[in-house]
N, CA and C atoms as an extended XYZ file, in Angstrom:
315
Properties=species:S:1:pos:R:3:atomname:S:1:resname:S:1:resid:I:1 pbc="F F F"
N       109.071      117.708       53.241 N   MET     1
C       109.385      116.387       53.744 CA  MET     1
C       108.298      115.955       54.726 C   MET     1
N       107.848      114.706       54.587 N   ASP     2
C       106.838      114.174       55.480 CA  ASP     2
C       107.431      113.911       56.854 C   ASP     2
N       106.602      114.139       57.859 N   LYS     3
C       107.015      113.863       59.229 CA  LYS     3
C       106.358      112.577       59.680 C   LYS     3
N       106.967      111.945       60.675 N   GLU     4
C       106.402      110.758       61.278 CA  GLU     4
C       106.469      110.920       62.783 C   GLU     4
N       105.392      110.576       63.461 N   LEU     5
C       105.363      110.665       64.916 CA  LEU     5
C       106.137      109.485       65.489 C   LEU     5
N       107.121      109.768       66.299 N   ASN     6
C       107.923      108.728       66.947 CA  ASN     6
C       107.318      108.413       68.307 C   ASN     6
N       106.722      107.243       68.396 N   ILE     7
C       106.130      106.806       69.663 CA  ILE     7
C       107.232      106.130       70.478 C   ILE     7
N       107.424      106.551       71.726 N   PRO     8
C       108.481      105.958       72.551 CA  PRO     8
C       108.329      104.438       72.651 C   PRO     8
N       109.438      103.724       72.626 N   PRO     9
C       109.377      102.254       72.649 CA  PRO     9
C       108.755      101.681       73.918 C   PRO     9
N       108.775      102.439       75.007 N   GLU    10
C       108.164      101.920       76.236 CA  GLU    10
C       106.636      101.930       76.178 C   GLU    10
N       106.078      102.582       75.180 N   LYS    11
C       104.623      102.575       74.974 CA  LYS    11
C       104.284      101.304       74.206 C   LYS    11
N       104.164      100.207       74.939 N   VAL    12
C       104.037       98.895       74.321 CA  VAL    12
C       102.595       98.553       73.964 C   VAL    12
N       101.676       98.809       74.877 N   THR    13
C       100.294       98.410       74.629 CA  THR    13
C        99.626       99.383       73.667 C   THR    13
N        98.588       98.901       73.020 N   LEU    14
C        97.844       99.768       72.102 CA  LEU    14
C        97.238      100.952       72.842 C   LEU    14
N        96.738      100.704       74.052 N   ASP    15
C        96.157      101.795       74.845 CA  ASP    15
C        97.197      102.860       75.160 C   ASP    15
N        98.397      102.435       75.536 N   ALA    16
C        99.462      103.391       75.868 CA  ALA    16
C        99.881      104.170       74.626 C   ALA    16
N        99.961      103.493       73.499 N   ARG    17
C       100.351      104.153       72.256 CA  ARG    17
C        99.286      105.168       71.830 C   ARG    17
N        98.014      104.775       71.942 N   LEU    18
C        96.930      105.679       71.579 CA  LEU    18
C        96.874      106.878       72.522 C   LEU    18
N        97.058      106.629       73.811 N   GLU    19
C        97.065      107.718       74.785 CA  GLU    19
C        98.195      108.711       74.463 C   GLU    19
N        99.359      108.200       74.134 N   TYR    20
C       100.482      109.071       73.789 CA  TYR    20
C       100.142      109.920       72.564 C   TYR    20
N        99.585      109.295       71.538 N   CYS    21
C        99.208      110.034       70.324 CA  CYS    21
C        98.186      111.126       70.633 C   CYS    21
N        97.229      110.797       71.472 N   GLU    22
C        96.203      111.786       71.833 CA  GLU    22
C        96.808      112.937       72.635 C   GLU    22
N        97.765      112.637       73.507 N   LEU    23
C        98.444      113.700       74.261 CA  LEU    23
C        99.247      114.605       73.324 C   LEU    23
N        99.910      114.004       72.349 N   VAL    24
C       100.650      114.803       71.371 CA  VAL    24
C        99.688      115.687       70.592 C   VAL    24
N        98.538      115.135       70.214 N   ARG    25
C        97.554      115.930       69.468 CA  ARG    25
C        97.057      117.109       70.313 C   ARG    25
N        96.821      116.871       71.600 N   GLU    26
C        96.368      117.952       72.480 CA  GLU    26
C        97.442      119.025       72.616 C   GLU    26
N        98.695      118.607       72.792 N   LYS    27
C        99.800      119.573       72.894 CA  LYS    27
C        99.905      120.388       71.603 C   LYS    27
N        99.771      119.739       70.478 N   LEU    28
C        99.816      120.417       69.184 CA  LEU    28
C        98.660      121.411       69.039 C   LEU    28
N        97.481      121.013       69.503 N   ARG    29
C        96.315      121.914       69.461 CA  ARG    29
C        96.567      123.166       70.293 C   ARG    29
N        97.164      122.983       71.457 N   ARG    30
C        97.450      124.133       72.327 CA  ARG    30
C        98.492      125.059       71.704 C   ARG    30
N        99.507      124.468       71.069 N   GLU    31
C       100.514      125.283       70.380 CA  GLU    31
C        99.872      126.070       69.232 C   GLU    31
N        98.992      125.412       68.503 N   TYR    32
C        98.282      126.067       67.401 CA  TYR    32
C        97.461      127.248       67.923 C   TYR    32
N        96.749      127.010       69.012 N   ASN    33
C        95.936      128.076       69.601 CA  ASN    33
C        96.809      129.236       70.094 C   ASN    33
N        97.967      128.926       70.655 N   ALA    34
C        98.880      129.979       71.123 CA  ALA    34
C        99.375      130.817       69.945 C   ALA    34
N        99.728      130.170       68.856 N   GLN    35
C       100.161      130.903       67.667 CA  GLN    35
C        99.007      131.733       67.094 C   GLN    35
N        97.813      131.164       67.113 N   GLY    36
C        96.635      131.898       66.642 CA  GLY    36
C        96.367      133.138       67.479 C   GLY    36
N        96.584      133.027       68.778 N   THR    37
C        96.422      134.175       69.672 CA  THR    37
C        97.448      135.254       69.352 C   THR    37
N        98.688      134.841       69.098 N   LEU    38
C        99.720      135.818       68.723 CA  LEU    38
C        99.327      136.554       67.439 C   LEU    38
N        98.781      135.810       66.480 N   PHE    39
C        98.348      136.436       65.233 CA  PHE    39
C        97.172      137.379       65.491 C   PHE    39
N        96.203      136.906       66.230 N   ARG    40
C        95.017      137.718       66.523 CA  ARG    40
C        95.390      139.006       67.249 C   ARG    40
N        96.383      138.917       68.144 N   ASP    41
C        96.800      140.089       68.916 CA  ASP    41
C        97.799      140.968       68.170 C   ASP    41
N        98.109      140.606       66.946 N   GLY    42
C        99.011      141.417       66.134 CA  GLY    42
C       100.483      141.250       66.467 C   GLY    42
N       100.835      140.195       67.189 N   LYS    43
C       102.227      139.985       67.582 CA  LYS    43
C       103.029      139.249       66.511 C   LYS    43
N       102.327      138.562       65.622 N   ILE    44
C       102.984      137.995       64.450 CA  ILE    44
C       102.163      138.375       63.224 C   ILE    44
N       102.833      138.497       62.106 N   ALA    45
C       102.168      138.898       60.864 CA  ALA    45
C       101.402      137.714       60.266 C   ALA    45
N       100.490      138.055       59.371 N   GLU    46
C        99.704      137.017       58.707 CA  GLU    46
C       100.603      136.048       57.942 C   GLU    46
N       101.660      136.573       57.358 N   LYS    47
C       102.603      135.742       56.619 CA  LYS    47
C       103.241      134.696       57.544 C   LYS    47
N       103.603      135.100       58.761 N   GLU    48
C       104.178      134.166       59.735 CA  GLU    48
C       103.143      133.129       60.183 C   GLU    48
N       101.919      133.581       60.383 N   TRP    49
C       100.829      132.695       60.796 CA  TRP    49
C       100.572      131.641       59.717 C   TRP    49
N       100.506      132.090       58.477 N   ASP    50
C       100.290      131.155       57.374 CA  ASP    50
C       101.449      130.173       57.239 C   ASP    50
N       102.683      130.663       57.408 N   ALA    51
C       103.858      129.796       57.332 CA  ALA    51
C       103.831      128.767       58.459 C   ALA    51
N       103.431      129.183       59.649 N   TYR    52
C       103.332      128.249       60.778 CA  TYR    52
C       102.321      127.152       60.457 C   TYR    52
N       101.153      127.543       59.983 N   LYS    53
C       100.116      126.556       59.674 CA  LYS    53
C       100.587      125.586       58.591 C   LYS    53
N       101.245      126.099       57.580 N   ARG    54
C       101.668      125.282       56.447 CA  ARG    54
C       102.899      124.416       56.775 C   ARG    54
N       103.917      125.029       57.385 N   ASP    55
C       105.212      124.366       57.543 CA  ASP    55
C       105.409      123.650       58.871 C   ASP    55
N       104.699      124.069       59.891 N   VAL    56
C       104.894      123.475       61.215 CA  VAL    56
C       103.670      122.655       61.620 C   VAL    56
N       102.534      123.321       61.738 N   PHE    57
C       101.337      122.635       62.220 CA  PHE    57
C       100.859      121.563       61.247 C   PHE    57
N       100.781      121.894       59.985 N   GLY    58
C       100.243      120.956       58.994 CA  GLY    58
C       100.947      119.612       58.996 C   GLY    58
N       102.266      119.586       58.821 N   PRO    59
C       102.971      118.298       58.820 CA  PRO    59
C       102.880      117.548       60.150 C   PRO    59
N       102.959      118.271       61.260 N   LYS    60
C       102.856      117.613       62.569 CA  LYS    60
C       101.452      117.055       62.787 C   LYS    60
N       100.442      117.806       62.387 N   ASN    61
C        99.062      117.353       62.531 CA  ASN    61
C        98.818      116.105       61.681 C   ASN    61
N        99.335      116.114       60.457 N   THR    62
C        99.184      114.955       59.577 CA  THR    62
C        99.879      113.734       60.171 C   THR    62
N       101.092      113.912       60.669 N   ALA    63
C       101.840      112.794       61.264 CA  ALA    63
C       101.108      112.239       62.483 C   ALA    63
N       100.567      113.126       63.295 N   THR    64
C        99.846      112.691       64.490 CA  THR    64
C        98.586      111.924       64.101 C   THR    64
N        97.849      112.455       63.149 N   SER    65
C        96.631      111.785       62.687 CA  SER    65
C        96.958      110.426       62.082 C   SER    65
N        98.018      110.351       61.289 N   ASN    66
C        98.426      109.073       60.691 CA  ASN    66
C        98.790      108.053       61.764 C   ASN    66
N        99.468      108.504       62.813 N   ALA    67
C        99.851      107.594       63.904 CA  ALA    67
C        98.615      107.073       64.628 C   ALA    67
N        97.651      107.943       64.860 N   ILE    68
C        96.414      107.527       65.533 CA  ILE    68
C        95.672      106.502       64.681 C   ILE    68
N        95.579      106.764       63.402 N   VAL    69
C        94.913      105.820       62.497 CA  VAL    69
C        95.640      104.480       62.506 C   VAL    69
N        96.964      104.505       62.474 N   ALA    70
C        97.749      103.261       62.471 CA  ALA    70
C        97.542      102.468       63.752 C   ALA    70
N        97.521      103.140       64.886 N   VAL    71
C        97.328      102.447       66.165 CA  VAL    71
C        95.926      101.859       66.233 C   VAL    71
N        94.944      102.609       65.766 N   ARG    72
C        93.569      102.108       65.795 CA  ARG    72
C        93.351      100.985       64.788 C   ARG    72
N        94.164      100.935       63.758 N   GLN    73
C        94.012       99.917       62.715 CA  GLN    73
C        94.422       98.528       63.202 C   GLN    73
N        95.327       98.456       64.153 N   VAL    74
C        95.834       97.161       64.620 CA  VAL    74
C        94.706       96.249       65.102 C   VAL    74
N        93.799       96.705       65.989 N   PRO    75
C        92.716       95.806       66.416 CA  PRO    75
C        91.799       95.423       65.253 C   PRO    75
N        91.590       96.334       64.313 N   LYS    76
C        90.743       96.025       63.166 CA  LYS    76
C        91.369       94.927       62.317 C   LYS    76
N        92.687       95.021       62.126 N   ASP    77
C        93.384       93.990       61.361 CA  ASP    77
C        93.305       92.645       62.080 C   ASP    77
N        93.453       92.675       63.400 N   ALA    78
C        93.374       91.441       64.177 CA  ALA    78
C        91.977       90.840       64.078 C   ALA    78
N        90.965       91.680       64.140 N   ALA    79
C        89.584       91.198       64.025 CA  ALA    79
C        89.350       90.587       62.644 C   ALA    79
N        89.889       91.241       61.608 N   ARG    80
C        89.754       90.686       60.257 CA  ARG    80
C        90.430       89.318       60.167 C   ARG    80
N        91.590       89.196       60.782 N   ALA    81
C        92.303       87.923       60.752 CA  ALA    81
C        91.484       86.839       61.449 C   ALA    81
N        90.850       87.194       62.571 N   LEU    82
C        90.000       86.227       63.261 CA  LEU    82
C        88.804       85.855       62.411 C   LEU    82
N        88.211       86.829       61.748 N   ASN    83
C        87.072       86.540       60.878 CA  ASN    83
C        87.499       85.628       59.738 C   ASN    83
N        88.686       85.878       59.185 N   ASP    84
C        89.201       85.013       58.125 CA  ASP    84
C        89.402       83.597       58.658 C   ASP    84
N        89.947       83.500       59.865 N   ALA    85
C        90.163       82.192       60.470 CA  ALA    85
C        88.830       81.488       60.703 C   ALA    85
N        87.829       82.232       61.162 N   ASP    86
C        86.496       81.650       61.370 CA  ASP    86
C        85.940       81.097       60.069 C   ASP    86
N        86.113       81.847       58.999 N   ALA    87
C        85.623       81.392       57.698 CA  ALA    87
C        86.337       80.113       57.275 C   ALA    87
N        87.633       80.034       57.523 N   LYS    88
C        88.396       78.841       57.151 CA  LYS    88
C        88.017       77.651       58.034 C   LYS    88
N        87.684       77.927       59.291 N   LEU    89
C        87.337       76.849       60.209 CA  LEU    89
C        86.033       76.174       59.824 C   LEU    89
N        85.137       76.890       59.184 N   THR    90
C        83.835       76.315       58.858 CA  THR    90
C        83.953       75.179       57.850 C   THR    90
N        85.033       75.139       57.091 N   VAL    91
C        85.176       74.088       56.081 CA  VAL    91
C        85.907       72.863       56.624 C   VAL    91
N        86.341       72.914       57.868 N   ILE    92
C        87.048       71.770       58.448 CA  ILE    92
C        86.029       70.831       59.091 C   ILE    92
N        86.101       69.606       58.706 N   ASP    93
C        85.243       68.577       59.291 CA  ASP    93
C        86.012       67.939       60.442 C   ASP    93
N        85.632       68.255       61.665 N   THR    94
C        86.378       67.746       62.810 CA  THR    94
C        86.284       66.233       62.927 C   THR    94
N        85.254       65.647       62.352 N   ASN    95
C        85.158       64.182       62.377 CA  ASN    95
C        86.264       63.562       61.531 C   ASN    95
N        86.687       64.260       60.487 N   ALA    96
C        87.718       63.730       59.615 CA  ALA    96
C        89.123       64.039       60.138 C   ALA    96
N        89.249       65.064       60.952 N   VAL    97
C        90.562       65.488       61.437 CA  VAL    97
C        91.063       64.609       62.564 C   VAL    97
N        90.175       64.194       63.449 N   PHE    98
C        90.575       63.410       64.615 CA  PHE    98
C        90.317       61.933       64.373 C   PHE    98
N        91.215       61.161       64.890 N   SER    99
C        91.005       59.712       64.834 CA  SER    99
C        90.636       59.218       66.229 C   SER    99
N        89.945       58.124       66.246 N   ASP   100
C        89.560       57.571       67.540 CA  ASP   100
C        90.795       57.012       68.244 C   ASP   100
N        90.897       57.354       69.496 N   VAL   101
C        92.002       56.865       70.298 CA  VAL   101
C        91.404       56.171       71.504 C   VAL   101
N        91.785       54.952       71.694 N   SER   102
C        91.283       54.286       72.886 CA  SER   102
C        92.288       54.481       74.017 C   SER   102
N        91.778       54.878       75.118 N   VAL   103
C        92.620       55.132       76.287 CA  VAL   103
C        92.390       54.000       77.266 C   VAL   103
N        93.450       53.368       77.637 N   THR   104
C        93.315       52.292       78.637 CA  THR   104
C        93.860       52.794       79.959 C   THR   104
N        93.091       52.573       81.000 N   PRO   105
C        93.545       53.050       82.316 CA  PRO   105
C        94.668       52.246       82.894 C   PRO   105
């Protein structure tokens, strides 16, 4: 089953959301290293180490990476929308859009 990183709702800004994702990734990296140390020191078997990498770390790492990509994609999408708007604006003749209005004091 695929996992999804749940970003707390109070993380409203893109910076806060990205920071949270990066903190989760760092915590996950440290957990991975701790499990690797247990394997290296002979405290867990290779079978357990492989199962951890496949069943625990792999899905969490993928979910975290997907969340980071999604958060980073938002500004790119916004920039694309602005570029699209710029392209559409070039075909508007402002002389034809506005009518002359006389203002009397």
